[in-house]
C-alpha positions as CSV (number, residue, x, y, z in Angstrom):
1,M,-9.7,44.6,22.3
2,S,-12.2,42.4,24.8
3,D,-11.8,38.5,25.3
4,Q,-15.0,38.0,23.6
5,T,-13.4,39.6,21.0
6,T,-9.9,37.9,20.8
7,L,-12.4,34.7,20.7
8,F,-14.6,35.8,18.1
9,Y,-11.8,36.4,15.6
10,T,-9.8,33.6,17.1
11,L,-12.6,31.1,16.3
12,H,-13.2,32.7,12.8
13,G,-9.8,32.7,11.9
14,F,-9.7,29.1,12.6
15,A,-12.6,28.6,10.5
16,V,-11.0,30.2,7.9
17,F,-7.7,28.5,7.8
18,L,-10.7,25.1,8.2
19,I,-12.3,25.8,4.7
20,V,-8.8,26.6,3.0
21,F,-7.9,23.3,4.2
22,W,-11.1,21.7,3.5
23,C,-10.5,23.4,-0.4
24,A,-7.1,21.8,-0.3
25,I,-8.3,18.2,0.0
26,W,-10.3,18.9,-2.8
27,I,-8.0,20.2,-5.1
28,L,-6.0,16.8,-4.4
29,H,-9.5,14.8,-5.1
30,I,-8.8,16.4,-8.7
31,V,-5.3,16.1,-9.2
32,A,-5.4,12.2,-8.2
33,L,-8.1,11.8,-10.5
34,L,-6.6,13.7,-13.5
35,W,-3.3,12.0,-12.5
36,G,-5.1,8.4,-12.4
37,N,-6.3,9.1,-15.9
38,W,-2.9,10.2,-17.3
39,K,-0.6,7.5,-15.7
40,L,-2.5,4.6,-15.5
41,Y,-2.6,1.8,-17.8
42,R,-0.6,3.6,-20.1
43,K,0.9,1.4,-23.2
44,S,4.8,0.6,-22.6
45,I,6.7,1.9,-25.6
46,I,7.6,-0.6,-28.1
47,I,10.8,-2.0,-27.4
48,D,13.0,-3.3,-30.4
49,P,13.3,-7.1,-29.6
50,E,16.3,-7.1,-30.4
51,M,17.6,-4.7,-27.9
52,S,19.2,-5.9,-24.4
53,L,16.9,-5.5,-21.9
54,P,18.3,-5.3,-18.1
55,G,18.3,-8.4,-16.3
56,V,16.1,-8.5,-13.2
57,S,16.2,-10.6,-10.0
58,I,12.9,-11.1,-8.3
59,I,13.0,-11.9,-5.3
60,K,9.3,-13.4,-3.7
61,P,9.5,-14.2,-0.2
62,L,6.8,-16.6,1.1
63,V,4.6,-17.8,4.2
64,G,2.5,-20.4,4.3
65,V,0.1,-20.9,1.1
66,D,-3.8,-20.1,0.5
67,P,-5.7,-21.2,-2.6
68,N,-4.6,-18.8,-5.0
69,L,-0.9,-19.1,-4.2
70,Y,0.1,-21.5,-6.9
71,S,-1.6,-19.4,-10.0
72,N,-0.2,-16.3,-8.4
73,L,3.6,-17.5,-8.9
74,E,2.7,-19.2,-12.2
75,S,1.9,-16.1,-13.5
76,F,5.8,-15.0,-13.0
77,F,6.8,-17.5,-14.9
78,T,4.7,-16.9,-18.2
79,M,5.5,-13.1,-18.4
80,G,7.3,-11.8,-21.5
81,Y,10.5,-10.3,-20.7
82,Q,13.9,-11.5,-22.3
83,K,15.9,-11.7,-19.2
84,Y,14.7,-12.5,-15.5
85,E,15.5,-14.9,-12.6
86,L,13.0,-15.7,-9.9
87,L,14.3,-16.2,-6.3
88,F,12.2,-17.7,-4.2
89,C,12.3,-17.6,-0.1
90,V,10.7,-19.6,2.3
91,Q,11.8,-19.1,6.1
92,D,10.8,-22.3,8.0
93,K,11.6,-26.3,6.2
94,L,8.3,-27.2,6.6
95,D,5.9,-24.5,5.0
96,P,3.6,-26.2,2.6
97,A,4.8,-23.4,0.2
98,I,8.3,-25.4,-0.6
99,K,6.0,-27.7,-2.7
100,I,4.1,-25.5,-4.4
101,V,7.2,-23.6,-5.6
102,E,9.0,-27.0,-6.2
103,S,6.4,-28.0,-8.4
104,I,5.7,-24.8,-10.4
105,I,9.7,-24.5,-10.9
106,E,9.4,-28.6,-12.6
107,K,6.5,-27.7,-14.7
108,Y,9.0,-24.4,-16.2
109,P,12.1,-25.9,-16.4
110,H,13.3,-23.1,-19.2
111,V,12.8,-20.5,-16.1
112,D,15.7,-19.5,-14.7
113,A,14.2,-19.9,-10.9
114,K,15.7,-21.1,-7.7
115,L,14.6,-21.6,-3.7
116,F,16.2,-20.4,-0.7
117,V,15.2,-22.1,2.6
118,G,16.2,-21.4,5.9
119,G,16.9,-17.7,5.9
120,E,19.3,-15.2,7.8
121,N,19.2,-13.3,10.8
122,V,20.4,-10.2,9.8
123,G,17.8,-7.8,12.0
124,I,14.3,-7.8,13.3
125,N,12.1,-7.7,10.2
126,P,11.1,-11.2,9.0
127,K,11.4,-10.5,5.7
128,I,14.7,-8.9,5.6
129,N,15.7,-12.1,7.1
130,N,13.8,-14.2,5.1
131,M,15.0,-12.5,1.5
132,Q,18.2,-12.1,2.6
133,P,19.9,-15.1,1.3
134,A,18.4,-14.5,-2.2
135,Y,19.4,-11.2,-2.3
136,G,23.0,-11.9,-1.8
137,A,22.5,-14.9,-4.5
138,A,21.0,-12.4,-6.6
139,R,22.8,-12.7,-10.6
140,S,25.6,-9.5,-10.3
141,D,25.4,-9.0,-14.1
142,Y,21.1,-8.5,-13.4
143,E,21.7,-4.2,-12.5
144,L,17.1,-4.3,-11.6
145,I,15.8,-6.1,-8.4
146,L,12.3,-6.8,-8.0
147,V,10.6,-7.4,-4.4
148,S,7.4,-8.6,-5.0
149,D,5.3,-10.3,-2.3
150,S,3.4,-13.7,-2.5
151,G,0.1,-12.5,-2.9
152,I,0.9,-10.5,-6.0
153,R,-0.3,-11.5,-9.8
154,M,1.5,-10.3,-12.5
155,K,0.3,-9.9,-16.2
156,E,2.5,-10.7,-19.2
157,D,3.8,-7.2,-20.0
158,T,3.7,-6.4,-16.1
159,L,7.8,-6.4,-15.8
160,L,8.4,-5.0,-19.0
161,D,5.9,-2.0,-18.1
162,M,7.8,-1.5,-14.4
163,V,11.2,-1.7,-16.7
164,S,10.4,0.9,-19.2
165,K,9.6,3.3,-16.4
166,M,13.4,3.2,-15.1
167,T,14.7,5.5,-16.8
168,E,18.4,6.9,-16.3
169,S,16.9,9.6,-13.4
170,V,14.8,6.9,-11.5
171,G,16.3,4.3,-9.1
172,L,12.9,2.6,-7.6
173,V,9.8,2.0,-10.0
174,H,6.6,1.0,-7.7
175,Q,3.1,-0.5,-8.4
176,M,0.3,1.4,-6.7
177,P,-1.4,-1.3,-4.7
178,Y,-5.1,-3.0,-6.0
179,V,-6.9,-6.2,-5.5
180,C,-8.2,-8.7,-8.2
181,D,-11.6,-9.3,-8.7
182,R,-13.1,-11.5,-5.8
183,A,-16.6,-12.2,-4.1
184,G,-17.8,-11.6,-1.4
185,F,-18.8,-8.4,0.9
186,A,-14.9,-8.3,2.0
187,A,-13.6,-8.5,-1.0
188,I,-15.9,-5.2,-2.8
189,L,-14.7,-3.3,0.8
190,E,-10.8,-3.9,0.0
191,K,-11.4,-3.0,-4.1
192,V,-13.7,0.7,-2.9
193,Y,-10.1,1.1,0.0
194,F,-7.1,0.7,-2.6
195,G,-9.4,2.0,-5.4
196,T,-10.4,5.2,-3.3
197,Y,-9.2,6.8,-0.1
198,H,-5.6,4.8,-1.2
199,A,-5.5,5.6,-4.6
200,R,-6.5,8.9,-4.0
201,M,-3.1,9.5,-1.1
202,Y,-0.8,7.4,-3.5
203,L,-2.0,9.0,-6.8
204,S,-1.7,12.7,-5.5
205,A,1.7,11.8,-3.7
206,D,2.9,10.8,-6.7
207,C,2.2,13.7,-8.9
208,L,3.7,16.1,-5.7
209,G,7.0,13.9,-5.4
210,I,6.3,12.8,-2.1
211,N,7.8,9.4,-0.9
212,C,4.3,6.8,-1.1
213,P,6.0,3.5,-2.5
214,T,4.8,0.2,-0.6
215,G,6.8,-2.8,-0.6
216,M,4.5,-5.4,-2.3
217,S,6.2,-5.0,-6.0
218,A,9.4,-2.4,-6.0
219,L,11.6,-2.2,-8.9
220,M,15.3,-1.0,-7.8
221,R,18.6,-0.7,-8.9
222,K,21.0,-2.9,-7.3
223,K,23.5,-0.8,-6.9
224,L,21.8,1.6,-5.0
225,L,21.4,-0.8,-2.5
226,D,24.5,-2.6,-2.6
227,D,25.9,1.3,-1.9
228,V,24.3,1.4,1.6
229,G,24.9,-2.6,2.8
230,G,22.6,-4.0,0.5
231,I,18.8,-4.9,2.2
232,K,20.1,-6.2,5.6
233,D,21.2,-2.5,6.5
234,F,17.2,-1.9,6.7
235,G,16.9,-5.3,8.6
236,C,16.3,-2.8,11.9
237,Y,13.2,-1.2,10.2
238,L,9.6,-3.2,9.5
239,A,8.3,-1.0,6.9
240,E,11.7,-1.4,4.5
241,D,9.8,-0.1,2.1
242,Y,9.6,3.1,2.8
243,F,13.2,3.0,3.8
244,F,14.3,1.5,0.6
245,A,12.8,4.7,-1.4
246,K,14.2,7.9,1.3
247,S,17.2,6.0,1.0
248,I,17.4,6.3,-2.9
249,T,15.4,9.8,-3.2
250,S,18.1,11.0,-0.2
251,R,20.8,10.7,-3.3
252,G,19.2,12.4,-5.8
253,W,17.2,9.6,-7.9
254,R,13.5,9.9,-8.3
255,I,11.0,7.3,-7.8
256,S,8.3,6.6,-10.6
257,I,4.6,4.3,-10.4
258,A,4.2,2.1,-13.1
259,S,1.4,2.4,-15.4
260,Q,-0.1,-1.0,-14.4
261,P,-1.0,-1.3,-10.6
262,A,-0.1,-4.2,-8.0
263,W,-2.8,-6.9,-8.6
264,Q,-3.4,-8.4,-5.3
265,N,-4.9,-12.0,-5.3
266,S,-4.6,-13.4,-1.9
267,G,-6.6,-16.3,-1.7
268,F,-8.0,-15.4,2.0
269,C,-10.1,-12.4,2.0
270,D,-12.4,-11.7,5.5
271,I,-13.1,-8.0,7.1
272,S,-10.8,-8.8,10.4
273,S,-7.6,-9.3,8.6
274,F,-7.7,-6.6,6.3
275,Q,-8.6,-4.2,9.1
276,Q,-6.2,-4.9,11.0
277,R,-4.0,-4.5,7.8
278,I,-4.8,-0.8,7.9
279,S,-4.6,-0.1,11.7
280,R,-1.0,-1.8,11.1
281,W,0.4,0.1,8.2
282,A,-1.4,3.2,10.3
283,K,1.1,2.7,13.2
284,L,3.8,2.3,11.2
285,R,2.8,5.6,9.8
286,L,2.2,7.3,12.8
287,A,6.0,6.0,14.1
288,M,7.7,7.0,10.7
289,V,5.8,10.5,9.9
290,P,4.0,11.4,13.4
291,F,3.7,15.0,11.6
292,A,1.7,13.9,8.4
293,M,-0.2,11.2,10.5
294,A,-1.8,13.8,12.9
295,F,-3.2,15.6,9.5
296,E,-4.7,12.1,8.6
297,P,-7.6,12.0,10.1
298,F,-8.7,15.3,9.0
299,T,-8.5,14.1,4.9
300,E,-11.0,11.7,5.5
301,C,-14.6,12.2,4.2
302,L,-16.7,12.2,7.4
303,F,-14.6,14.2,9.7
304,L,-13.5,16.5,7.4
305,G,-17.5,17.4,6.2
306,I,-18.4,17.8,9.7
307,L,-15.4,20.8,9.9
308,A,-16.2,22.2,7.3
309,S,-19.9,22.7,7.8
310,I,-19.3,24.3,11.3
311,S,-17.0,26.1,9.7
312,T,-19.3,27.8,6.6
313,K,-21.6,28.2,9.0
314,A,-19.6,30.4,10.9
315,I,-18.1,32.2,8.1
316,F,-21.2,32.2,5.4
317,G,-23.7,31.1,7.3
318,W,-24.9,28.2,5.3
319,D,-26.5,25.7,6.9
320,P,-24.5,23.3,8.3
321,I,-26.7,19.6,7.0
322,V,-27.0,21.0,3.5
323,V,-23.4,21.3,3.4
324,F,-22.2,18.0,5.4
325,L,-24.7,16.1,2.8
326,I,-24.0,17.8,-0.4
327,H,-19.8,17.1,1.1
328,L,-20.8,13.4,1.1
329,L,-22.2,13.4,-1.9
330,I,-20.3,14.6,-3.8
331,W,-16.9,12.8,-2.3
332,C,-18.7,9.4,-2.9
333,I,-19.3,10.1,-6.6
334,C,-15.7,11.3,-6.8
335,D,-14.4,8.2,-5.4
336,W,-17.0,6.2,-7.7
337,F,-15.2,7.8,-10.8
338,L,-12.0,7.1,-9.2
339,L,-12.4,3.8,-8.5
340,R,-13.5,3.2,-12.3
341,T,-10.2,4.6,-13.1
342,V,-7.8,2.8,-11.0
343,Q,-10.4,-0.6,-12.4
344,N,-9.8,0.4,-16.0
345,G,-13.0,-1.3,-16.6
346,S,-16.6,-2.3,-15.3
347,L,-16.7,-3.5,-11.7
348,P,-17.8,-6.5,-10.1
349,F,-20.5,-5.2,-7.8
350,T,-23.1,-2.6,-8.3
351,K,-23.5,1.0,-7.5
352,F,-25.6,0.1,-4.1
353,E,-23.0,-2.5,-3.3
354,F,-20.3,0.6,-3.7
355,V,-21.9,2.6,-1.6
356,L,-22.7,0.3,1.7
357,A,-18.7,-0.8,1.1
358,W,-17.7,2.7,1.1
359,L,-20.0,4.0,3.9
360,F,-18.2,1.3,6.0
361,R,-15.1,2.2,5.4
362,E,-15.5,5.3,5.7
363,S,-17.2,4.8,9.1
364,M,-14.9,2.5,10.6
365,T,-11.9,4.8,9.7
366,P,-11.9,6.5,13.4
367,F,-12.1,3.2,14.9
368,I,-8.8,2.1,13.1
369,Y,-7.2,5.5,14.0
370,I,-7.8,5.4,17.8
371,H,-6.9,1.5,17.5
372,A,-3.9,2.4,16.1
373,L,-2.6,5.4,18.8
374,A,-3.8,3.4,21.7
375,F,-2.5,0.2,20.6
376,P,0.6,1.1,18.8
377,N,2.4,-2.4,19.2
378,I,2.2,-4.1,16.3
379,R,1.9,-7.7,15.7
380,W,3.2,-9.1,12.4
381,R,3.0,-13.0,11.2
382,D,3.7,-14.8,14.3
383,G,6.1,-11.9,15.9
384,Y,5.0,-8.8,18.4
385,Y,7.0,-5.2,17.9
386,R,7.3,-2.1,19.6
387,L,7.6,1.0,17.3
388,A,10.3,3.7,17.8
389,W,9.8,7.5,16.6
390,G,11.7,7.0,13.1
391,G,10.4,3.2,12.2
392,R,13.2,1.4,14.5
393,V,11.2,-1.5,15.9
394,E,12.5,-3.6,18.5
395,K,10.8,-7.4,19.1
396,L,8.7,-8.4,22.0
397,S,7.4,-11.6,23.8
398,P,4.1,-12.9,22.4
399,K,1.5,-11.8,24.5
400,I,-2.0,-10.9,23.5
401,V,-4.1,-8.1,25.7
402,R,-7.8,-7.3,24.5
403,L,-9.2,-4.3,26.4
404,P,-12.8,-2.9,26.2
405,L,-11.9,-0.9,22.8
406,Q,-10.7,-3.8,20.7
407,S,-13.0,-6.4,21.4
408,I,-15.8,-3.4,20.3
409,Y,-13.5,-2.9,17.5
410,F,-13.2,-6.6,16.1
411,L,-16.3,-7.5,17.6
412,L,-17.5,-4.9,14.9
413,T,-15.3,-6.5,12.1
414,E,-16.4,-10.3,12.4
415,K,-20.0,-9.6,12.6
416,M,-19.9,-7.5,8.9
417,E,-18.4,-11.3,7.8
418,D,-21.7,-12.4,7.4
419,F,-23.0,-9.8,5.5
């Protein structure tokens, strides 16, 4: 066999592999749509009011304030659940969030709520350090712990929904991240991201039993954390949520998704900070699951469409431009229906605005991956961190170095603020 023949079969074999991979990603589309329609917004089981529900200790780590902080925190005081306590954590004694928490506690004296200030240095992760005093003070007769970020807004029945999913074999119940309705292109972009790409990966991973929880709203059995030394045992990781789930599933427990998504409702919403947040998550995945991260760019619409159009040209002789455009159109339509499923109702923007935000997100994705690879160190809050393989982290001295690629990246995102 000549070298030319060998090359021919090698390239065609690679093209066949890409076509199979392309079909597999489309299957994930279908899985996410079906799983989302079956799993999301299912009514919680009717529980007898006289039935004794497990107690829940809700830990709320806070840093700073935003215009929606008061209403977000207040939503935790008005939940229709029998037995829970609220444990607010603030690291800095001068943080203005303290006054907001104190005013809400005073407004709802019948709710069991406490404020912890100062934190405890038990590791590198500042969130764990902030939460540690509250975790240590959580009621021993309450068997569940809910870690909930400051920007989360709860509905009256959200906690009941989460608890109802905590069956005998489940050790962790988490909410799929989504966002509340807000004004502006940045808010549309966030909705499109969390309701399409993120929802597709999140729902399909949950269906297949893959570890995918995020820590913005996670309900866990406290004993499972206590058995490994409590949350301080995870202070060496920046992505403590991933390792909470990994620790729980490694002991034979299942994880489950709640029927209601986590309603993120931050008062600040801009494209630059959103893109930096997505880039930070990409860096964390690169350190924790590098093999999976290597395949992630191939699951994106534009890159996968280009590869699929070239492969189908090589195998079937199809017009690559036609294949790419059809791929793009159907992908966009599927994402629209998935977004409607996650929204569970009408969207607060037009189809034209959706397409603009969708195209912007898809076109910016390569820059995010390149940024994550080229600049693996993470800036989070006021700290700088270097990730090691496996997810462990070390804190760095504060310094910012803007290289040309970073400058172009942030310039593009900042220009879209005026849209």
